[in-house]
C-alpha positions in Angstrom: 159.5 -146.2 7.6 158.9 -149.5 5.6 158.1 -149.6 1.9 155.9 -152.3 0.4 157.4 -154.3 -2.6 155.1 -152.8 -4.7 156.1 -149.3 -3.9 160.0 -150.1 -4.0 158.8 -151.6 -7.7 157.1 -148.4 -8.6 159.8 -146.2 -7.4 162.1 -147.8 -9.3 160.4 -148.2 -12.4 159.9 -144.1 -12.1 163.3 -143.5 -10.9 164.4 -145.8 -14.8 162.1 -143.9 -16.7 163.5 -140.6 -15.2 167.3 -141.6 -16.2 165.9 -143.0 -19.6 164.1 -140.1 -20.2 167.0 -137.5 -19.1 169.9 -139.5 -20.6 172.2 -139.0 -23.6 172.0 -140.5 -27.3 174.4 -143.2 -27.5 176.2 -143.7 -30.5 175.0 -146.7 -32.8 178.8 -148.4 -32.6 178.5 -147.9 -28.5 174.8 -149.6 -28.3 175.8 -153.2 -28.0 178.8 -152.7 -25.6 176.1 -150.1 -23.7 173.9 -152.9 -23.4 176.0 -155.6 -22.0 176.6 -153.5 -19.2 172.8 -152.5 -18.5 172.8 -156.0 -18.7 175.0 -157.4 -16.4 174.0 -154.6 -13.6 170.4 -156.0 -14.5 170.9 -159.6 -13.8 174.1 -159.2 -11.8 176.6 -160.7 -13.5 179.6 -160.0 -15.2 179.5 -158.2 -18.9 181.6 -161.6 -20.6 178.3 -163.7 -19.6 176.2 -161.7 -22.1 176.1 -162.1 -25.8 174.5 -159.5 -28.2 173.3 -159.4 -31.5 173.2 -157.0 -34.3 171.9 -153.5 -33.8 168.1 -153.8 -35.4 166.0 -151.0 -36.6 162.6 -150.7 -35.6 159.5 -148.7 -36.5 159.7 -144.8 -36.0 163.9 -144.8 -36.1 163.9 -146.8 -33.1 166.7 -149.3 -32.3 167.2 -152.6 -30.1 169.6 -155.0 -29.7 168.7 -158.9 -28.6 170.8 -161.3 -26.9 171.4 -164.1 -24.0 173.0 -163.8 -20.6 174.3 -167.2 -18.7 172.8 -166.8 -15.1 174.7 -170.4 -14.6 172.5 -172.5 -12.7 169.7 -170.3 -13.6 170.1 -170.8 -16.9 170.2 -168.6 -20.4 168.2 -165.8 -20.5 167.3 -163.7 -23.1 166.5 -160.0 -23.6 166.1 -156.9 -25.9 168.4 -153.8 -24.8 166.0 -150.7 -26.2 166.9 -147.3 -27.7 164.5 -144.2 -28.7 164.5 -142.7 -32.2 167.2 -140.4 -30.9 169.5 -143.2 -29.6 169.0 -142.8 -25.9 169.0 -146.2 -24.0 165.0 -146.6 -22.5 165.7 -150.5 -20.9 166.2 -153.8 -20.7 163.2 -155.7 -21.9 163.6 -159.7 -20.5 162.5 -161.7 -22.8 162.3 -165.2 -21.0 160.2 -165.7 -17.9 161.7 -166.0 -14.1 158.7 -168.2 -13.7 157.2 -165.7 -11.5 
C-alpha cells in the first residue's frame, strides 16, 4: 500500500486534531514545559534548545506561549503553542518559514 505525501499530511493533521480534542487540560503552570516538549518533538531536537516566553491570554480564554527553537545550521525558528479555553493543547504553529 502506497500513500502519497499529501495523504500522509492529511492523516497526520487528522490525528493531531483528534489527539488535541481528546487531550486533558494542561495546568497553566505546566503549559510552558509542555510546549517545550511538543516543540522539541516537532523539530527533532532536545527541550534544552527550546526557549519559551510568557503564557499569554487570547480572546475567549485561549492561551498561547511564543518562543524559539535553535535548529543549529538551520537557524532559529519561531513558534507559538496554542491552548484552548479549557487549557487543552491545540498545536504548535510555526511562525518562521522553512522556505518551502
